C-alpha positions, -999 to +999 in steps of 0.1 A: +110+329-167+116+340-131+144+321-113+145+313-076+169+335-057+203+320-053+208+321-015+216+294+011+183+297+029+163+288-003+187+262-015+187+244+019+150+235+012+160+212-016+155+176-005+185+153-007+166+129-030+165+154-059+202+156-065+231+138-049+268+145-047+299+127-033+303+134+004+329+161+001+315+179-029+300+214-029+265+225-040+279+242-071+299+224-097+331+243-102+367+238-108+380+251-075+380+216-060+407+192-070+395+166-095+390+131-080+418+107-086+412+077-109+428+043-111+446+035-143+422+029-171+391+039-153+388+071-174+374+049-202+343+042-181+331+077-186+310+080-218+309+118-217+335+132-192+325+163-173+346+193-183+375+201-160+363+236-156+326+238-150+311+267-130+274+258-134+258+266-100+227+246-092+194+264-096+211+295-111+201+310-145+230+291-161+217+258-146+182+263-160+197+274-194+217+242-195+186+221-187+167+240-214+195+233-240+195+196-230+158+195-235+161+210-270+186+183-280+168+154-264+133+161-278+140+177-311+165+151-323+147+120-311+113+130-325+128+138-358+146+104-359+113+085-354+095+105-381+089+074-402+072+056-373+052+087-364+041+090-401+028+054-402+011+058-368-007+090-378-019+075-411-031+043-393-052+066-370-066+086-399-071+059-425-072+025-409-088+009-440-057+018-461-030+015-434-041-018-418-009-026-399+026-014-392+042-035-419+015-028-445+016+009-436+053+011-444+047-008-476+020+016-487+041+046-480+071+032-498+050+023-529+032+056-531+059+081-520+092+063-521+119+065-494+117+102-491+081+099-481+091+084-448+105+117-436+077+140-447+070+165-420+105+163-404+109+201-402+078+209-381+087+179-360+122+191-354+113+227-347+081+220-327+095+193-305+127+213-299+106+242-286+085+218-265+117+201-251+131+234-241+101+243-221+094+208-208+128+201-193+137+237-184+104+245-166+103+210-150+136+217-132+123+251-122+089+240-109+104+210-091+126+234-072+098+259-067+073+234-053+099+218-031+106+252-016+069+258-010+065+224+006+095+226+028+122+198+032+100+174+053+069+175+031+090+176-001+107+144+008+074+128+020+054+138-010+081+138-036+060+120-063+033+147-060+061+173-066+073+154-096+037+153-109+029+190-102+062+202-117+059+181-149+022+191-154+031+228-150+060+225-174+040+206-201+011+231-200+036+258-211+055+235-235+023+226-255+016+262-263+050+262-281+044+229-298+008+231-309+012+252-342+039+229-354+020+198-345-010+210-365+010+216-396+029+183-391-002+162-390-017+179-420+015+174-441+018+138-431-017+127-436-028+147-466-005+139-496-002+169-518-011+194-491+024+207-487+060+196-490+069+206-454+069+235-429+078+264-452+048+260-475+026+240-451+025+268-425+010+295-447-013+271-464-026+259-431-032+295-419-050+303-452-073+274-449-080+274-411-070+309-400-043+316-373-067+303-346-068+270-364-032+264-354-045+260-318-076+241-326-060+210-311-046+226-280-071+211-255-067+175-269-029+182-270-030+191-233-051+160-228-024+139-245+008+156-234+001+165-197-008+130-185+021+117-208+046+141-192+034+135-157+038+098-162+071+103-180+088+123-152+072+108-121+077+072-133+112+079-144+122+095-111+108+066-091+121+038-114+156+053-113+155+056-076+144+019-073+171+008-097+198+024-076+182+012-044+175-025-053+194-034-084+228-018-081+250-027-051+268+007-051+255+042-043+249+063-073+278+087-067+301+056-069+288+044-102+305+052-135+290+077-158+284+049-184+263+030-158+244+061-147+235+070-183+224+034-188+201+036-159+187+069-173+179+051-206+164+020-190+143+041-166+132+063-195+122+033-217+100+018-190+084+051-183+077+056-220+056+024-222+033+037-194+033+071-211+021+057-244-008+038-229-020+067-207-019+093-235-030+073-265-067+082-266-058+119-267-032+112-294-059+097-316-080+128-310-052+152-319-045+133-352-082+133-361-089+170-354-058+182-372-065+161-402-102+171-408-113+207-412-141+216-388-139+183-370-150+181-333-142+157-305-177+143-309-170+135-345-138+116-335-156+095-309-184+087-332-161+076-360-134+059-341-154+046-311-141+044-276-122+012-282-106+026-313-096+058-295-077+037-269-062+010-292-058+022-328-021+025-335-012+017-299+014-012-304+034+010-328+032+040-304+044+018-275+075+009-294+080+045-306+074+062-273+094+037-253+124+041-275+119+078-277+116+084-240+146+062-232+167+081-257+154+115-245+165+108-209+198+094-221+206+124-243+193+149-216+215+134-188+245+130-212+243+167-219+240+175-182+271+154-175+289+171-204+285+205-186+295+191-152+260+185-138+247+153-121+223+129-139+186+131-130+171+112-101+184+084-079+195+104-049+224+090-029+211+055-025+226+029-002+232-006-014+202-029-015+195-045+018+190-083+019 
C-alpha cells in the first residue's frame, strides 16, 4: 500500500473533525511532551491507558500498521466468537424447513452434532475475517486521509459523510478479495455436514470440487453484501459518535475519560450494526445460497427464496449478531488504538450541547 507523504502541507489538509486532540497537544503522539497531571484516583477511569512512550505519528506507516493490527483483532476475534450464531443463521437461510427458528435451530444442531458442532467452521472464520479486518480498517484510514487531501479542507468538512462512504467502499472492495476464499469454505463446512471438519481439509476438498475459481464464485454477491454493509458501518458510526459527543455528553471529547470514549465507540458501533444488517441482508442470503449449492446462480436463489425471503429470512438473528459484532469491533479497535497512544475514532472536538 502506498502511504501519503508525511509533510506539513499534506497533513494540514486533514479536517479537524477527523481526529481531535487537547488544545496543547502535537500532531504526533510522542513522549516528548510531559504527561498530563491527574487528580488522585482518576487513573482508574482509564480502561486501557496509553503507553507513556508512544511515538506513533499520525498518517505514517506505523500509524497505518497500528490500524491494520487493530482491524485484525477487532474482526477476527469477534466473528469467531459469534460462530454459533452464524452457523444457525446460515442453516436457516439454506434449509428453512429444518431450521425453522433461532431456538429450534440451536436445538437441531445440539441434537445432531453436540456442543462441538456450534463452532464448526471457526478456523476459516478467524483467518478470513482477520484478513478482511486488516484491509477494512487499515485501508479505510488510508482512503479517508487520501480523499480528504483531494477534496481540500473546506470541501472535506462540508462533505465529510461522502468521504466516509467513499473511503469505506474503497477499503471493503479490497478486503473482500482477501475474505472470499475463506467465506466460501466456511459456508460449505457449516451447511453441509460431513463435507469437512474445518479449513485444513475443507480448503482442498472445495478446490477439488469447484476448482480454484470456485473460491471466488461468490465475490460479486459478497461485494453486494459487504460494501453497502461497510459503508453503512463506517459512515453511520462516525455520524452517531459525533452526535453523541455533541448532544448527549456535556463535555468535549478530549475531556472525557477513556472508559467513556470506548463506551461511546461501542454504543455507536451497535446502532450502526443494526442498520448494516438490514441493508446487507439480501446479499448475505445470496452468498449463503451460492456457496452451498454447486453451480447455483443468482436467478436460482431468487426463484427459490423469493424477494421477501431474500430480505427477511434469518434477519432477526442477523440483527442481533451484527449489532453486537459491530459494537464489539469498534470497541476493540478503539481500545487497541488507545493502547498504542492513538485517539479513538470519530467525534472531533465537540463543544457541549447547546440548550
